[in-house]
C-alpha positions as CSV (number, residue, x, y, z in Angstrom):
1,M,1.7,11.2,7.0
2,V,2.3,14.6,5.6
3,I,1.4,16.5,8.8
4,E,3.3,14.1,10.9
5,Q,6.5,14.3,8.9
6,H,6.3,17.9,7.6
7,G,4.0,19.9,9.8
8,E,0.7,21.7,9.6
9,E,2.1,24.7,7.7
10,F,3.5,22.5,4.9
11,W,0.2,20.7,4.7
12,A,-1.8,23.9,4.5
13,S,0.5,25.2,1.8
14,L,0.2,22.0,-0.2
15,V,-3.6,22.0,0.0
16,S,-3.8,25.6,-1.0
17,D,-1.2,25.5,-3.9
18,F,-2.6,22.4,-5.5
19,D,-6.3,22.9,-4.7
20,L,-6.6,19.7,-2.6
21,P,-9.2,18.9,0.0
22,D,-7.8,19.6,3.5
23,D,-9.3,16.6,5.2
24,F,-7.4,13.7,3.8
25,S,-7.5,10.7,6.1
26,T,-5.6,7.4,6.0
27,M,-8.7,5.4,6.8
28,H,-10.8,6.7,3.9
29,I,-11.1,5.6,0.2
30,Y,-10.6,8.5,-2.3
31,P,-11.2,8.5,-6.1
32,D,-8.1,7.5,-7.9
33,D,-7.8,10.8,-9.8
34,L,-7.7,12.7,-6.5
35,T,-5.1,10.2,-5.1
36,Y,-2.9,10.6,-8.1
37,R,-3.2,14.4,-8.0
38,F,-2.2,14.4,-4.3
39,V,0.7,12.0,-4.9
40,S,2.0,14.2,-7.8
41,A,1.6,17.4,-5.8
42,L,3.4,16.0,-2.8
43,G,6.2,14.5,-5.0
44,E,6.6,17.9,-6.8
45,R,6.7,19.8,-3.5
46,L,9.3,17.4,-2.0
47,S,11.2,16.9,-5.2
48,V,10.8,13.1,-5.1
49,A,9.2,10.7,-7.5
50,P,5.5,9.8,-7.1
51,E,6.7,6.2,-6.6
52,F,8.6,7.3,-3.5
53,V,5.5,9.0,-2.2
54,L,3.4,5.9,-2.8
55,E,5.9,3.5,-1.2
56,S,6.3,5.8,1.8
57,F,2.5,6.0,2.2
58,G,2.3,2.2,2.1
59,R,4.7,1.9,5.0
60,F,2.9,4.7,6.9
61,F,-0.5,3.1,6.3
62,I,0.5,-0.1,8.0
63,R,1.9,1.9,11.0
64,D,-1.3,3.9,11.1
65,L,-3.4,0.8,10.8
66,R,-1.5,-0.8,13.6
67,A,-2.5,2.1,15.9
68,S,-6.2,2.2,14.7
69,Q,-9.1,0.0,15.5
70,F,-7.9,-2.4,12.7
71,G,-4.5,-3.0,14.3
72,S,-5.5,-6.2,16.0
73,L,-7.0,-7.5,12.8
74,L,-3.5,-7.7,11.2
75,R,-2.6,-10.5,13.6
76,I,-5.9,-12.3,13.0
77,F,-4.8,-12.7,9.3
78,G,-1.6,-14.4,10.4
79,P,0.7,-14.8,13.3
80,D,3.7,-14.0,11.1
81,F,4.5,-12.2,7.8
82,R,4.3,-15.3,5.6
83,Q,0.9,-16.3,6.8
84,C,-0.4,-12.7,6.7
85,V,0.7,-12.3,3.1
86,S,-1.0,-15.7,2.3
87,N,-4.2,-14.2,3.6
88,L,-4.1,-10.8,1.7
89,N,-7.2,-11.7,-0.3
90,M,-9.2,-12.5,2.8
91,M,-7.9,-9.4,4.5
92,H,-9.1,-7.2,1.6
93,E,-12.5,-8.9,1.6
94,H,-12.9,-8.2,5.3
95,M,-11.7,-4.6,5.0
96,G,-13.9,-4.0,2.0
97,G,-16.9,-3.9,4.3
98,S,-15.4,-1.0,6.2
99,F,-14.2,1.0,3.3
100,E,-17.1,2.0,1.0
101,G,-16.1,2.0,-2.6
102,M,-13.0,0.0,-2.2
103,I,-11.9,-1.9,-5.3
104,P,-9.7,-4.6,-3.8
105,P,-6.8,-6.1,-5.6
106,R,-6.2,-9.8,-5.8
107,F,-3.1,-11.7,-4.9
108,D,-1.8,-15.2,-5.8
109,I,1.1,-16.5,-3.7
110,E,3.5,-19.3,-4.5
111,E,6.0,-20.6,-2.0
112,M,9.4,-21.1,-3.8
113,G,11.2,-22.3,-0.7
114,P,11.5,-21.8,3.0
115,N,12.5,-18.2,2.6
116,D,11.2,-17.3,-0.9
117,L,7.7,-16.2,-1.9
118,L,6.3,-15.1,-5.3
119,L,3.4,-12.8,-5.0
120,K,1.3,-11.9,-8.1
121,Y,-0.6,-8.7,-7.7
122,Y,-3.7,-8.0,-9.8
123,S,-5.5,-4.7,-9.7
124,Q,-8.0,-2.6,-11.7
125,R,-6.3,0.5,-10.3
126,P,-3.2,1.4,-12.3
127,G,-0.1,3.0,-10.8
128,L,-0.2,1.6,-7.3
129,V,2.5,-1.0,-7.4
130,S,4.9,1.3,-5.4
131,M,2.2,1.5,-2.7
132,V,2.0,-2.3,-2.6
133,T,5.8,-2.3,-2.2
134,G,5.5,0.0,0.8
135,L,2.6,-2.0,2.3
136,L,4.6,-5.2,2.0
137,A,7.6,-3.6,3.6
138,G,5.3,-2.2,6.3
139,L,3.9,-5.6,7.0
140,A,7.4,-7.0,7.3
141,E,8.2,-4.3,9.9
142,F,5.0,-5.1,11.7
143,Y,6.0,-8.7,12.0
144,D,9.7,-7.9,12.8
145,E,10.7,-9.7,9.6
146,N,13.6,-8.7,7.3
147,I,12.8,-9.0,3.7
148,T,14.2,-8.1,0.3
149,L,11.6,-7.3,-2.3
150,H,11.9,-7.1,-6.1
151,S,9.0,-6.4,-8.4
152,M,8.3,-6.4,-12.1
153,T,5.4,-6.2,-14.5
154,L,4.6,-9.6,-16.0
155,S,1.7,-9.2,-18.4
156,Q,-1.9,-8.2,-18.4
157,D,-4.9,-10.1,-17.1
158,Q,-8.0,-10.8,-19.1
159,E,-9.4,-7.3,-18.6
160,G,-6.2,-5.7,-19.7
161,N,-5.0,-4.7,-16.2
162,P,-1.2,-5.2,-15.5
163,V,-0.1,-8.1,-13.5
164,H,2.9,-7.5,-11.2
165,L,5.2,-10.0,-9.7
166,F,6.9,-9.5,-6.3
167,H,9.7,-11.8,-5.3
168,L,10.0,-11.7,-1.5
169,T,13.0,-13.2,0.3
170,L,12.8,-13.5,4.1
171,Y,16.1,-13.5,6.0
């Protein structure tokens, strides 16, 4: 994402100035502390909030996924946005076999009407809600859907991890 949008020179400077590995790949799982350090460094360099970086990465990830060996799998999990979102748990289970060390989130979905969905997001990995926002927006783009998306923190699960609620409206 960084090289594509800002070039090799920008990337090399970011890696050097913030002591980051120079071989980041979209299709690889990294320790959370490294991910947060990278997001903070990029946000600082671009003068944007880390949440903006994470949301942008979520959108980019879906675009990159579409162009990779996993692109056809997105359609397997649903012929449309609503069905794909309903199968997010199954998708993460399947992808977990390809991404060693992946700690998948869990999603509960409730249909509120023909165009409204409530999605609860549970994760042991704090601070990634903005990335989920970008991933959902990227999936909507993938399926040529227009959505509005609102999120809020609801509570904590039994392990003390935050539970987030996304209200999705398709139009």
